[in-house]
C-alpha positions as CSV (number, residue, x, y, z in Angstrom):
1,X,-28.9,58.7,32.5
2,X,-27.9,55.2,31.7
3,X,-29.9,53.2,29.2
4,X,-31.5,50.0,30.3
5,X,-31.0,47.0,28.0
6,X,-33.4,44.0,27.9
7,X,-32.8,40.7,26.2
8,X,-35.6,39.2,24.3
9,X,-35.9,35.4,24.2
10,X,-36.7,33.7,20.9
11,X,-38.8,30.5,21.1
12,X,-37.3,27.7,19.3
13,X,-40.5,27.2,17.3
14,X,-39.7,30.4,15.3
15,X,-36.4,29.2,14.1
16,X,-36.1,27.7,10.6
17,X,-36.2,23.9,10.6
18,X,-32.7,23.6,9.2
19,X,-31.3,25.6,12.1
20,X,-33.1,23.4,14.7
21,X,-31.9,20.2,12.9
22,X,-28.4,21.6,13.0
23,X,-28.7,22.1,16.7
24,X,-30.0,18.7,17.3
25,X,-27.2,17.1,15.3
26,X,-24.7,18.5,17.8
27,X,-26.5,17.3,21.0
28,X,-25.2,14.4,23.0
29,X,-27.5,11.4,23.4
30,X,-28.9,12.3,26.8
31,X,-29.8,15.8,25.6
32,X,-31.5,14.4,22.5
33,X,-33.7,12.3,24.9
34,X,-34.6,15.5,26.8
35,X,-35.1,17.6,23.7
36,X,-37.9,15.4,22.2
37,X,-39.8,15.9,25.5
38,X,-39.9,19.7,25.2
39,X,-42.6,20.3,22.7
40,X,-44.4,18.7,19.7
41,X,-42.3,20.3,17.0
42,X,-39.0,19.2,18.6
43,X,-40.4,15.7,19.1
44,X,-41.3,15.5,15.4
45,X,-37.9,16.7,14.3
46,X,-36.0,14.8,17.0
47,X,-37.6,11.5,15.9
48,X,-35.6,11.4,12.7
49,X,-33.5,8.1,12.7
50,X,-30.2,10.0,12.0
51,X,-30.3,11.4,15.6
52,X,-30.6,7.9,17.1
53,X,-27.8,5.9,15.4
54,X,-25.9,5.8,18.7
55,X,-28.7,3.9,20.5
56,X,-28.0,0.3,21.5
57,X,-31.3,-1.7,21.4
58,X,-31.7,-4.5,24.0
59,X,-33.6,-7.5,22.7
60,X,-34.4,-10.3,25.2
61,X,-38.0,-11.2,24.5
62,X,-40.2,-11.3,21.4
63,X,-42.0,-8.2,22.6
64,X,-38.6,-6.4,22.5
65,X,-38.6,-6.7,18.7
66,X,-41.3,-4.0,18.6
67,X,-38.6,-1.5,19.6
68,X,-36.8,-2.1,16.3
69,X,-40.0,-1.0,14.4
70,X,-40.0,2.4,16.0
71,X,-39.3,5.1,13.4
72,X,-36.5,6.7,15.3
73,X,-34.6,3.4,15.4
74,X,-34.5,2.7,11.7
75,X,-30.8,3.6,11.4
76,X,-29.7,1.9,14.6
77,X,-26.2,0.2,14.4
78,X,-26.0,-2.0,17.5
79,X,-28.3,-4.6,19.1
80,X,-27.6,-6.2,22.5
81,X,-29.0,-9.7,23.3
82,X,-26.8,-10.3,26.3
83,X,-29.3,-9.2,29.0
84,X,-26.6,-6.7,30.0
85,X,-25.1,-9.1,32.5
86,X,-21.8,-9.8,30.8
87,X,-21.5,-7.0,28.3
88,X,-21.0,-9.5,25.5
89,X,-17.8,-11.1,27.0
90,X,-17.0,-14.8,26.7
91,X,-16.5,-15.5,30.3
92,X,-19.8,-17.3,30.8
93,X,-19.8,-20.7,29.1
94,X,-23.6,-20.8,29.0
95,X,-23.9,-17.3,27.5
96,X,-25.6,-14.4,29.1
97,X,-28.7,-14.4,26.8
98,X,-32.3,-15.0,27.5
99,X,-34.0,-18.4,27.1
100,X,-36.2,-17.1,24.3
101,X,-33.1,-15.7,22.4
102,X,-31.2,-18.9,22.9
103,X,-33.9,-21.3,21.7
104,X,-36.2,-19.6,19.2
105,X,-35.7,-15.9,19.0
106,X,-32.8,-15.7,16.4
107,X,-35.0,-16.3,13.3
108,X,-37.4,-13.5,14.4
109,X,-34.5,-11.2,15.1
110,X,-32.9,-11.8,11.8
111,X,-36.2,-11.1,10.0
112,X,-36.5,-7.7,11.7
113,X,-32.8,-6.8,11.1
114,X,-33.2,-7.4,7.4
115,X,-35.5,-4.3,7.4
116,X,-32.7,-2.2,9.1
117,X,-29.6,-2.3,6.8
118,X,-27.6,-0.1,9.1
119,X,-27.2,-2.8,11.9
120,X,-23.4,-3.5,12.2
121,X,-23.1,-5.2,15.6
122,X,-25.1,-7.8,17.5
123,X,-23.7,-8.1,21.0
124,X,-23.9,-11.7,22.3
125,X,-24.8,-13.2,18.9
126,X,-22.2,-16.0,19.5
127,X,-24.3,-17.4,22.4
128,X,-27.5,-17.8,20.3
129,X,-28.7,-21.2,19.1
130,X,-31.1,-22.1,16.3
131,X,-29.2,-20.6,13.3
132,X,-29.2,-24.0,11.5
133,X,-33.0,-23.7,11.0
134,X,-32.9,-20.3,9.4
135,X,-33.1,-19.8,5.6
136,X,-29.5,-19.5,4.3
137,X,-30.0,-16.3,2.3
138,X,-31.4,-14.6,5.4
139,X,-28.4,-15.8,7.5
140,X,-26.0,-14.5,4.9
141,X,-27.8,-11.2,4.5
142,X,-27.6,-10.4,8.2
143,X,-24.1,-11.8,9.0
144,X,-22.4,-10.2,6.0
145,X,-23.8,-6.8,6.9
146,X,-22.1,-6.8,10.3
147,X,-18.7,-5.3,11.1
148,X,-17.8,-7.9,13.7
149,X,-18.6,-11.6,13.5
150,X,-17.6,-14.3,15.9
151,X,-18.2,-17.8,14.5
152,X,-16.2,-19.5,17.3
153,X,-17.5,-20.3,20.7
154,X,-14.5,-20.3,23.0
155,X,-15.7,-22.3,25.9
156,X,-17.8,-25.4,25.3
157,X,-18.1,-29.0,26.6
158,X,-16.9,-31.5,24.0
159,X,-19.9,-33.7,24.5
160,X,-22.1,-30.7,23.5
161,X,-20.0,-29.8,20.5
162,X,-22.8,-30.6,17.9
163,X,-25.1,-28.2,19.9
164,X,-22.5,-25.4,19.9
165,X,-24.1,-22.0,19.6
166,X,-24.0,-20.3,16.2
167,X,-22.7,-23.3,14.4
168,X,-23.7,-22.9,10.7
169,X,-24.9,-25.6,8.4
170,X,-22.5,-26.3,5.5
171,X,-24.8,-24.6,3.0
172,X,-25.1,-21.5,5.2
173,X,-21.3,-21.4,5.6
174,X,-20.6,-21.8,1.9
175,X,-23.0,-19.0,1.0
176,X,-21.6,-16.8,3.7
177,X,-18.0,-17.3,2.5
178,X,-19.1,-16.7,-1.1
179,X,-20.7,-13.4,-0.2
180,X,-17.7,-12.3,2.0
181,X,-15.3,-13.1,-0.8
182,X,-17.2,-10.8,-3.2
183,X,-18.0,-7.9,-0.9
184,X,-18.5,-7.5,2.9
185,X,-18.9,-5.0,5.7
186,X,-16.9,-7.3,8.0
187,X,-13.9,-5.7,9.7
188,X,-13.3,-8.5,12.1
189,X,-14.0,-12.2,11.7
190,X,-13.3,-15.1,14.1
191,X,-13.8,-18.7,12.9
192,X,-13.5,-22.0,14.7
193,X,-15.5,-25.2,15.2
194,X,-17.5,-24.6,12.0
195,X,-17.8,-27.1,9.1
196,X,-14.9,-25.4,7.4
197,X,-13.5,-28.7,6.1
198,X,-16.5,-28.9,3.7
199,X,-15.6,-25.5,2.2
200,X,-13.1,-25.5,-0.7
201,X,-9.7,-24.1,0.3
202,X,-9.9,-21.5,-2.5
203,X,-13.2,-20.1,-1.3
204,X,-12.0,-20.1,2.3
205,X,-8.9,-18.2,1.3
206,X,-10.8,-15.7,-0.8
207,X,-13.3,-14.9,2.0
208,X,-10.9,-14.8,4.9
209,X,-8.3,-12.6,3.1
210,X,-11.1,-10.1,2.3
211,X,-11.5,-9.1,6.0
212,X,-9.1,-6.6,7.7
213,X,-8.7,-8.6,11.0
214,X,-9.1,-12.3,11.3
215,X,-8.7,-14.8,14.1
216,X,-8.8,-18.6,13.2
217,X,-9.0,-21.2,15.8
218,X,-8.9,-25.0,15.5
219,X,-11.0,-26.6,18.1
220,X,-9.6,-30.1,17.3
221,X,-6.3,-29.3,19.0
222,X,-5.0,-32.7,19.9
223,X,-5.9,-34.7,16.7
224,X,-2.8,-36.4,15.1
225,X,-4.1,-36.0,11.6
226,X,-3.9,-32.4,10.4
227,X,-6.6,-33.1,7.8
228,X,-9.1,-34.1,10.5
229,X,-9.1,-30.5,11.8
230,X,-11.9,-28.2,11.0
231,X,-9.4,-25.8,9.3
232,X,-6.9,-28.0,7.5
233,X,-3.4,-27.6,6.1
234,X,-4.9,-27.1,2.6
235,X,-7.1,-24.2,3.9
236,X,-4.1,-22.5,5.5
237,X,-1.9,-23.1,2.5
238,X,-4.5,-21.6,0.2
239,X,-4.8,-18.6,2.5
240,X,-1.1,-18.0,2.8
241,X,-0.7,-18.4,-1.0
242,X,-3.3,-15.7,-1.8
243,X,-1.8,-13.4,0.8
244,X,1.7,-13.8,-0.6
245,X,0.6,-13.4,-4.2
246,X,-1.9,-10.5,-4.0
247,X,-2.6,-7.3,-2.1
248,X,-5.6,-8.3,0.0
249,X,-7.5,-6.4,2.7
250,X,-6.3,-8.7,5.5
251,X,-3.9,-6.8,7.8
252,X,-4.2,-8.4,11.3
253,X,-4.0,-12.2,11.5
254,X,-4.2,-14.5,14.6
255,X,-4.0,-18.3,14.4
256,X,-4.8,-20.3,17.5
257,X,-4.2,-24.0,17.9
258,X,-2.7,-24.2,14.4
259,X,1.0,-24.6,14.9
260,X,4.1,-23.9,13.0
261,X,5.2,-27.5,13.5
262,X,6.9,-30.5,11.9
263,X,3.6,-32.1,10.8
264,X,2.6,-29.1,8.8
265,X,3.0,-29.4,5.0
266,X,3.3,-25.7,4.6
267,X,6.6,-24.4,3.2
268,X,8.3,-22.0,5.8
269,X,9.2,-19.8,2.9
270,X,5.5,-19.4,2.0
271,X,4.7,-18.6,5.6
272,X,7.3,-15.9,5.8
273,X,6.3,-14.3,2.5
274,X,2.6,-14.3,3.6
275,X,3.4,-12.8,7.0
276,X,5.5,-10.1,5.4
277,X,2.4,-8.9,3.5
278,X,0.5,-8.4,6.7
279,X,0.8,-5.8,9.5
280,X,0.2,-7.9,12.6
281,X,0.6,-11.7,13.1
282,X,0.1,-13.8,16.1
283,X,0.5,-17.6,15.9
284,X,1.2,-20.7,18.0
285,X,4.6,-22.5,17.6
286,X,5.2,-26.2,18.3
287,X,7.9,-27.4,16.0
288,X,11.7,-27.7,15.4
289,X,14.3,-25.0,15.7
290,X,15.1,-25.7,12.1
291,X,11.6,-24.9,10.9
292,X,11.3,-21.8,13.2
293,X,14.7,-20.6,12.0
294,X,13.5,-20.8,8.3
295,X,10.4,-18.7,9.0
296,X,12.3,-16.1,11.0
297,X,15.0,-15.8,8.4
298,X,12.4,-15.1,5.7
299,X,10.8,-12.5,7.9
300,X,14.0,-10.8,8.8
301,X,15.6,-10.8,5.4
302,X,12.6,-10.1,3.2
303,X,10.8,-6.8,2.5
304,X,8.1,-6.5,5.1
305,X,5.0,-4.6,6.1
306,X,5.0,-6.4,9.4
307,X,4.8,-4.1,12.4
308,X,4.0,-6.6,15.1
309,X,4.9,-10.3,15.3
310,X,4.0,-12.6,18.2
311,X,5.0,-16.2,18.3
312,X,3.4,-18.1,21.2
313,X,5.8,-21.0,21.8
314,X,4.6,-24.2,23.3
315,X,6.0,-24.4,26.9
316,X,6.9,-28.1,26.4
317,X,9.4,-27.1,23.7
318,X,10.6,-23.8,25.0
319,X,14.0,-25.0,26.3
320,X,14.7,-27.0,23.2
321,X,13.9,-24.2,20.8
322,X,15.7,-21.6,23.0
323,X,18.9,-23.7,23.0
324,X,19.0,-24.6,19.3
325,X,17.7,-21.5,17.5
326,X,20.3,-19.0,16.0
327,X,20.5,-16.3,18.7
328,X,21.9,-13.8,16.2
329,X,18.7,-14.3,14.2
330,X,16.7,-13.8,17.3
331,X,18.4,-10.5,18.0
332,X,17.8,-9.3,14.4
333,X,14.1,-10.2,14.7
334,X,13.8,-8.3,18.0
335,X,15.4,-5.3,16.4
336,X,13.0,-5.4,13.5
337,X,9.8,-6.4,15.3
338,X,10.4,-5.8,19.0
339,X,9.6,-8.6,21.5
340,X,8.2,-11.2,19.1
341,X,7.7,-14.3,21.3
342,X,5.6,-14.8,24.4
343,X,7.1,-16.3,27.5
344,X,5.3,-19.6,27.9
345,X,5.4,-19.3,31.7
346,X,3.3,-16.1,31.4
347,X,0.9,-17.9,29.0
348,X,0.4,-20.7,31.5
349,X,-0.2,-18.2,34.3
350,X,-2.8,-16.2,32.2
351,X,-4.6,-19.4,31.3
352,X,-4.8,-20.6,34.9
353,X,-6.2,-17.1,35.9
354,X,-8.8,-17.2,33.1
355,X,-9.9,-20.7,34.0
356,X,-10.2,-19.6,37.7
357,X,-12.4,-16.7,36.6
358,X,-14.6,-19.1,34.6
359,X,-15.0,-21.4,37.6
360,X,-15.9,-18.5,39.9
361,X,-18.6,-17.3,37.4
362,X,-20.1,-20.8,36.9
363,X,-20.1,-21.5,40.7
364,X,-21.8,-18.1,41.4
365,X,-24.6,-18.8,38.9
366,X,-25.3,-22.5,39.8
């Protein structure tokens, strides 16, 4: 006669706690949410903060700050203040954050974040106002603990420049740069439209070069005097000098609206030596063929870490540069870096498309 076999079921409550914890560690987020609803013992173990590091906490009102005081969220890494409407993108000039967050909520948010040292990203932070009134040490503590920081509001009306979101006071900016220069969690930093001209070039260079990926943008694009820009020639020269002389963490560098041009006092040899110490460089070009040739020759002939180079040439000078630059040098640069310049016609088309998108969004929300 055949023997019958029965399978007995073991209730999870009889398993050792370390076994249950190991199981919970391997559950995806949705299943963790379900597991804590099964029974009291699972809920108690599942409330441990290490199981909720994936959670993105939405904060749009003062009451939402209470979420960040829940025990399970004491190791959260990301906070979203964008109301979920734009996912943190920059396509909306007015910013997709709540009125409370725009006008008064930032100080309260920073106070709560100070109690959660694991926060690394604040989605939509660049749209928030009111940072000028926050105590500088608190500002530095929060911003320097992030992994991504955008201190440049891409779309703004010039008449509202002084009211630009997330524009730091000089003292806040200096303390932040001092902290970043010493030690930082930042992996990506974007700066533009800040009071950078009041920061010493040496401090600026030490801080910026201590971040792996940096994007610098001059918002005073059309000023004739290079020293009237928020990021001046002296700041760039100090940055390029420290990169060329020392092995710094900076690896990916983008410079927008600061041109390799005839007005710049920066030596093309210094530029090429600095670029050769980086891995990726994107910069705007508005200058003479002689100057661009000097930079390219230094890049082609020097020892280089550079894996990607992108020179965005001003469309008004495209024909002149294309006709007078050494084509053999261009071929050597292409062989070493691949396609290293951007077709200005493509740039114009992309810019028109982006502006059309912005107008569509603004029209739909008005």
